[in-house]
C-alpha positions as CSV (number, residue, x, y, z in Angstrom):
1,M,15.4,-1.6,-7.3
2,A,15.1,-3.2,-3.9
3,T,18.2,-5.0,-2.7
4,D,19.7,-6.4,0.5
5,R,17.2,-8.3,2.6
6,P,18.9,-9.1,5.9
7,L,16.8,-10.1,8.9
8,V,16.5,-7.4,11.6
9,L,15.2,-7.5,15.2
10,P,13.5,-4.7,17.2
11,G,16.0,-2.4,18.9
12,E,19.1,-3.5,17.1
13,T,21.3,-0.9,15.4
14,I,21.4,-1.2,11.6
15,D,24.8,-1.5,10.0
16,P,25.5,1.9,8.3
17,S,26.7,0.0,5.2
18,L,23.2,-1.2,4.6
19,I,21.7,2.3,4.6
20,P,21.3,3.8,1.1
21,S,22.9,7.1,0.5
22,H,21.7,9.1,-2.6
23,P,23.5,12.3,-3.4
24,K,20.3,14.2,-4.2
25,H,17.4,12.6,-2.3
26,P,16.9,12.6,1.5
27,L,16.7,9.3,3.2
28,R,13.1,8.1,3.6
29,L,12.2,5.6,6.3
30,G,9.2,3.4,5.8
31,P,7.2,1.0,8.1
32,G,9.1,-0.7,10.8
33,L,12.0,1.8,11.3
34,R,12.6,4.7,13.6
35,H,15.2,7.4,13.7
36,I,16.9,8.0,17.0
37,P,18.9,11.2,17.0
38,P,21.6,12.0,16.1
39,S,22.1,9.2,13.5
40,D,20.9,5.8,14.7
41,I,18.2,4.0,12.7
42,V,16.6,1.1,14.6
43,P,13.9,-1.4,13.7
44,T,10.7,-1.4,15.7
45,V,9.6,-4.9,14.4
46,A,11.2,-8.1,13.3
47,G,11.4,-8.8,9.6
48,Q,13.5,-8.3,6.4
49,L,15.2,-5.0,5.8
50,I,14.4,-3.7,2.3
51,T,16.4,-0.9,0.7
52,N,15.8,1.1,-2.5
53,P,19.0,3.0,-3.5
54,V,17.2,4.7,-6.4
55,K,14.6,6.3,-4.1
56,N,16.9,6.4,-1.1
57,S,14.4,4.6,1.0
58,M,14.3,1.7,3.4
59,W,11.7,-0.2,5.4
60,V,11.2,-3.5,7.2
61,E,9.1,-6.1,5.4
62,Y,6.9,-7.9,7.9
63,N,3.4,-9.3,8.4
64,S,1.1,-8.1,11.2
65,Q,-2.6,-8.3,11.9
66,R,-2.7,-4.6,12.9
67,Y,-1.9,-1.9,10.3
68,I,0.2,0.9,11.7
69,P,0.0,4.0,9.4
70,S,3.2,5.5,8.1
71,V,3.5,8.8,6.2
72,G,3.5,8.2,2.5
73,D,1.6,4.9,2.7
74,I,-1.0,4.4,-0.1
75,V,-4.2,3.1,1.5
76,L,-7.8,2.2,0.7
77,A,-10.0,4.1,3.2
78,Q,-13.7,3.6,3.9
79,I,-15.8,6.6,4.8
80,L,-17.6,6.4,8.2
81,R,-19.2,9.8,8.5
82,S,-18.7,13.4,7.6
83,T,-18.1,16.4,10.0
84,T,-18.0,20.1,9.3
85,D,-14.4,20.1,7.9
86,F,-13.4,16.5,7.3
87,Y,-14.5,12.9,6.7
88,L,-13.9,10.3,9.3
89,C,-12.8,7.0,7.7
90,T,-11.4,3.6,8.7
91,L,-8.1,2.1,7.3
92,S,-8.5,-1.3,9.0
93,Q,-10.4,-3.0,11.8
94,H,-7.7,-2.5,14.4
95,T,-6.5,1.0,13.4
96,A,-7.7,4.3,14.9
97,P,-10.1,6.2,12.5
98,A,-8.3,8.6,10.1
99,T,-9.4,12.1,9.1
100,L,-9.8,13.1,5.4
101,P,-10.2,16.9,5.0
102,H,-13.0,17.9,2.7
103,L,-10.6,20.0,0.7
104,A,-7.9,17.3,0.3
105,F,-9.0,16.5,-3.3
106,E,-7.9,17.9,-6.6
107,S,-9.5,21.3,-7.3
108,A,-11.8,20.9,-4.3
109,T,-13.5,24.0,-2.8
110,K,-16.4,24.2,-0.3
111,K,-18.8,24.1,-3.3
112,T,-17.1,21.5,-5.5
113,R,-15.7,19.0,-2.9
114,P,-16.8,15.4,-3.4
115,N,-19.9,14.4,-1.4
116,L,-19.0,11.0,0.0
117,A,-21.5,8.8,1.7
118,P,-20.8,6.3,4.5
119,G,-19.3,3.1,3.0
120,Q,-17.7,4.9,0.1
121,L,-14.1,3.8,-0.6
122,V,-11.3,6.3,-1.4
123,Y,-7.7,5.7,-2.6
124,A,-5.6,7.9,-0.4
125,R,-2.1,8.7,0.9
126,V,-1.2,8.9,4.6
127,T,0.0,12.4,5.4
128,L,0.1,12.3,9.2
129,A,1.1,9.3,11.3
130,N,1.8,9.9,15.0
131,K,1.2,7.7,18.0
132,H,-0.2,10.6,19.9
133,M,-2.7,11.7,17.1
134,D,-5.2,10.1,14.8
135,P,-3.8,9.5,11.3
136,E,-4.7,11.9,8.4
137,V,-5.0,11.0,4.7
138,E,-5.4,13.0,1.5
139,C,-6.4,12.4,-2.1
140,V,-4.2,15.0,-3.7
141,S,-0.5,15.5,-4.0
142,A,0.7,18.4,-1.9
143,A,3.5,19.0,-4.4
144,T,1.5,19.1,-7.6
145,G,-2.1,19.8,-6.5
146,K,-3.1,16.9,-8.7
147,A,-4.9,13.7,-7.7
148,E,-2.3,11.5,-9.4
149,G,-4.6,8.5,-9.3
150,L,-6.0,9.1,-5.8
151,G,-9.6,9.8,-5.0
152,P,-13.0,8.2,-4.6
153,I,-13.4,4.7,-6.0
154,T,-16.3,4.7,-8.4
155,G,-18.2,2.0,-10.3
156,P,-18.9,-1.6,-9.3
157,G,-16.1,-3.6,-7.7
158,C,-15.0,-5.6,-4.7
159,A,-12.5,-5.2,-1.9
160,F,-10.4,-8.2,-1.1
161,D,-8.4,-8.8,2.1
162,V,-4.7,-9.6,1.8
163,S,-1.9,-9.5,4.4
164,L,0.0,-6.3,5.0
165,G,3.3,-7.7,3.7
166,F,1.6,-8.9,0.5
167,A,0.0,-5.5,0.0
168,R,3.3,-3.7,0.3
169,R,4.8,-6.0,-2.3
170,L,2.0,-5.3,-4.7
171,L,2.6,-1.5,-4.3
172,M,6.2,-1.8,-5.3
173,A,6.9,0.0,-8.6
174,R,8.4,-3.3,-9.8
175,S,6.3,-5.7,-7.9
176,A,7.2,-8.7,-10.0
177,E,11.0,-8.1,-9.9
178,D,11.4,-6.7,-6.4
179,G,8.4,-8.2,-4.6
180,G,8.0,-11.5,-6.4
181,V,4.4,-10.8,-7.2
182,G,3.6,-11.2,-10.9
183,V,0.1,-12.5,-10.7
184,L,-1.5,-9.3,-12.0
185,E,0.8,-9.0,-14.9
186,M,0.1,-12.6,-15.8
187,L,-3.7,-12.1,-15.6
188,G,-3.3,-9.2,-18.0
189,G,-0.9,-11.0,-20.3
190,E,-0.7,-14.2,-22.3
191,E,-1.5,-16.5,-19.3
192,G,-4.8,-14.6,-18.7
193,G,-5.7,-14.9,-22.4
194,G,-7.1,-11.3,-22.5
195,L,-9.7,-11.4,-19.8
196,A,-12.6,-9.1,-20.5
197,E,-13.9,-6.6,-18.0
198,S,-16.7,-8.2,-16.0
199,A,-17.8,-9.1,-12.5
200,R,-16.4,-12.6,-13.0
201,T,-13.0,-11.2,-13.9
202,V,-13.0,-9.1,-10.7
203,V,-13.7,-12.2,-8.7
204,V,-10.9,-14.1,-10.5
205,V,-8.4,-11.3,-9.8
206,G,-9.4,-11.2,-6.2
207,R,-9.0,-15.0,-5.8
208,A,-5.7,-15.0,-7.6
209,L,-4.3,-12.3,-5.2
210,Q,-5.7,-14.0,-2.0
211,E,-4.5,-17.5,-3.0
212,T,-1.1,-16.2,-3.9
213,D,-0.8,-14.5,-0.6
214,R,-2.2,-17.4,1.6
215,A,-0.1,-20.1,-0.1
216,G,3.1,-17.9,-0.4
217,L,3.3,-18.9,-4.1
218,G,6.5,-18.2,-6.1
219,M,6.4,-17.0,-9.7
220,E,5.9,-20.5,-11.2
221,G,3.1,-21.3,-8.7
222,Q,1.4,-18.0,-9.6
223,R,1.6,-18.9,-13.3
224,R,-0.1,-22.3,-12.6
225,L,-2.7,-20.6,-10.4
226,V,-3.6,-18.1,-13.1
227,K,-4.0,-20.8,-15.8
228,K,-6.2,-22.8,-13.4
229,L,-8.5,-19.9,-12.6
230,V,-8.8,-18.9,-16.3
231,R,-9.8,-22.5,-17.2
232,E,-12.4,-22.5,-14.4
233,M,-13.8,-19.2,-15.6
234,R,-14.3,-20.5,-19.1
């Protein structure tokens, strides 16, 4: 569970008492933080410091127009073109193109690897993020060799733009409790009234996410928004 949300500024030293210390897991630094040997951890952006003692991780929650890849990030990448050994894909308009190796898929070989066309979307994990090199992503877990939900996005659908901060809150394991974003759970629960799978439902979900993000809605505001969108849909 994410706790402690003090405001931090670039370059300031983080109080050691705020740094999680798990007896078994190594400390994981997410976006907005940098390790300066031997032991200093400093923010690179201004925002809220978020810690997760269970996963022994910490990061800075902030909004930015430019996505800066960080190892471990889960991203939606769009294929630009294919080369001999990898796909070149884009993560955002203002981010350097990323490479996706042809064999970075579950059970992929030279004969069985996915044949992805330009414009195809893939759900991937950032495995290399270095200011001196282009980022690299993969669609398979290096630890298990399994996709674990990653891979090409198939079937009809839409991609909706939201802010980086909102996207990170959505990706939290407990997005409602820790990130204050419960709109998806509401759409799938009683407030949503059991929406059926359809193109209209996809649009409603996208609108709900974007309006929650733009208006900075709290849980009660999200509940009212869901009820309003469901009424309009019917």
